[in-house]
Structures are given as structure tokens and as C-alpha cells.
C-alpha angles and dihedrals in degrees: 000000000000118000113208115205116206119191115200130147108209119192138179113337091004091058092046092050093058093066102026113119101190112134092229119031135162128198107200136168146115124320115285101024096118099252098142092042091054092050092049091047089055090050090051097046092047091052092048093050103036114062115220092008111156116207138171131218110196143172133179092263132030091224094056091047096053095038097050121002098045092045088058090047095051098039103037107020112031110016095118094044090050091048093049094047094243085121123033129190118234111194096205135251138223088277105030131051124236114274148161106247119206125208091240092060097262118134135198109201117200132203150134124250087235087067104034100143098105106037101038090070089061130087120230140193093204133023124189121196118194121202086010097179086074093064126079127244087244089057091051092050090049090051092049090059087061093058093102102108118146100216118128095263140078121279116247143162117206124197125195120193150139115250117273136178112339090240093054111132092241091058092045092047090053093045094054091050098248091114130032117235122210114192113219119205134194091249087063090069114081089193091069107020129048122223089259091056097255120129121256119230090264090044092057091055095043095047090049088060091050091046089058092060119104139202121354093349089060092047092052105033100031104029101027096232124150092230143161118207114266109244092012111188096208102045091166093064116114120173093212090053105037103033106072138174115265122256137180104282112215115246088230092069113097116253124213133180122209121189139189114194123226145143112182084022110049125270109230124203118181129191112208131187122205119207123214090265092056098255115147124224122191099215103166133019133185119198121174140149130214099022128123119246091244089059092046087053090060091054091047092050099040102034114013094046098029112137090354130126114257110279116245091225143353108224115200141167117262107268100133097200095048091046091051092051092047093049092049094049097043096039090228133104123241135223121227112242126243096246103183103127106203099052091038091057091047090052093047092048091049090056090055093061115105107239132213092277090061094252135106123224098235130051139172125214111237090229097039095119108091093206140332121261106240093210093052090045091053089052090049091238123157112256122204135005097287091056099038094053091065091064101032101121141164116268117249109213125203110272092017093118093164092057092231115197100244105139138339123266109267098233133096089003105119097108089041090057092048091049091048091052089054095051092043091053090056102035107027104035137054123250109308119251100219131159117234127239110327 
């Protein structure tokens, strides 16, 4: 008989999670506190100790699960068990979902909610949801209906997440007592904090990155607070509503490009699709600092517009030289943006409202960002519309004791400007008079 030795040093909320028996439980806290690792360790221990236990590890998307969560499981949780054959990976078949299979008959199925067909017909004793703020309440309730496994253990669904908006359904569910909340802290993570409370070498570097965050991102990812930005410009924005899973956009839908020039500050190019009812979907976004417009044009042509119908217009800010360069390199004319800020913000915010049909009029694909700018990442700056909007706040001017909403703070607003140009072009201006391909 093979004996598998697992070394793990749980602390704080992670330690509590291992023995907690609540049917619904969330472990939440700042970035880098070991929440997901603790959840995956519980999944692993349970499967080792409970024969024939069937569990599920799930995220909103299959790609995010395989690219992050399962890498952690294989490299930090179960490498020895996988090497010894105590656990074997089954890649799935037309009839059976992918799973980690244990020698005692236990299974951990894996999947994304964007591909639920195989695993949602199965019954589980345990379900583990990583990055749980990305899923909907309806998805949680659907998963709970699958907690009907017959293994000799208690039934439980575990969520791991960073804090989000204070009105997020996870926070509300915990506040009303339906779900238990465990608050994970940086001192719970041995990778970053020593037993005496001092930072490890890796912890010093990691905490420096978190200390550089500002605004609502700092409150959530550094301090672990379920916070909304004070003075938020787009109060109607809700990640669970407006950030959606990508889908195949019909070629018949109109395409648009909106663009905000920059060099030291990033240039932002956004590809939008408009459905027959006038809703706008940000389907691709390019954000990059310290590149010439002519080099950006190559990315726009070869990546942003790849395999897409010809855009009806390219809407840009008013820099004449940059517009001329872009037009020459793309072989397409551009349209000057409607740059008035106040009415543009009102139009954008109006599109964020959920209408009588239960839908908003503006959405962002979760995977819209083509790639992350390393320089902006190193400076802990938000990248892309879905990140910028969380910290897009009204400027507070000296002597403005009442904090009157006069204009937004001019920082980390490049994607917000490009998005406002797009909305203004559709909602505040007449039909564009734009030449076709040159």
C-alpha cells in the first residue's frame, strides 16, 4: 500500500476551512493570502480520505480553470500523488468529463461554467468554486442542486474569491447568514509571511506590488475590503452584469473601432460589435505604452481586426498627426470623436442601466484584452476598460469641500475615454460620414 505524504502549513482561515462543515462557505480576502490553495488542499485531502467521494472544481471559464487553478493543483497540491500514481489524470471522453481519479475510487471532476454539459448532470459531495465573484447567483444555485453525492462525508460547496463590490451577492449571502464567510489574511500565507509576522523575501516583493495599488483596487486586493470606489463615475457598473463570457459574434453585426492615442500613457484601441437592437459589446481591446502609432497600426490590423468584418468607422481623438499616420498604415479613414466629457459620461452611464428586458445596453467580453502591458503590470496599473472602470472617480478639487461632480480625475482613464468615444458616436451624434477603405 502506498503512503502519500502531503506537507502543508495551514494558518488562520485556511486552517479553519479544512475542518469547517457548513454547507455553503466562502474563503475571501486580499490577493496572495492562499485562499485558492487552501480550497484545493481541502479537495485533495477529502478525496484521499473518503473513498468514492465525487467532487467538482469549477470556474466561470474552462480556459481560466486549466490555465490557473489546475496548474496550482498539480504543482503545489498533488505533485507527489500524481508522480506516484495515487492520482491519475483522465482527460475526458465524449461521454465522461475530465477528472483526477484517485486509487480509492474518489474523483475530482473539473470544468468551466462555459462548458457545463458533462458535469452538471452529475451529483457531488463537494463542489469547489475558484474566483467565485465571477459566477452568477443563478450559477451557484444550480451547483447547489448537484450537492447530492452519496459518499460517506458531509455535503459542502466552497467558494474562494477576492472581495468585490459590497453589494455583490456573495457578500449579501454571507451577511444574511445563508453562507459562512472566512476572512483570509496575508499572515495566513507561509509563502509571504514568516511565523513571527515578518515578510519572507518573496513576501517583501509581493507586498510592494500590492502597496503600489490605488483606489478601490487597493481596498480590495491589498486591504481585503468589499469596497466600491468613493465618488465612482459609473455607479451603474456591475462586474457580474457587464463582464460577460465571449461568444461567436455574427458577422452581420456592425463592427466599430474606438481609439485613444498615447505613448507614455497607453494607446487604447477597442473593437466593438453592435447587435441589431443597438447593444454594444467590447470584444477586443489593445492597451500598450511606449509604441509608435505605426506599430500600433500593425497590431490593430493583424490582431484587433483579424478575421473580423470591416469596421464601419474608426473613431479617434483629435491628434491630427497620429490620425494621419494611422490612416496611412491601415488604409482606412478615421472619424473624429465627440469629446465632450459630461454628456459622454451620461450617455455611457445610461447604457449601463439594466432595462426592462433584464439586459443592459453595453457589455465587455471577459477575454477582450489581447494581452497585458508588462510595464503597466509592474506599476500595478489597471489595464483595459473592465479594470479602469472600478477606479474611475470624480476629481476632488482644492476648496471643493462638497466634492461636487464636475469632471473625472485624469488618471488611469485611457480605456474609459475610448469607450466614451464609442458610446458618444452612437448616442450623441448623427450617422458618421466616413469614407470607405482607401
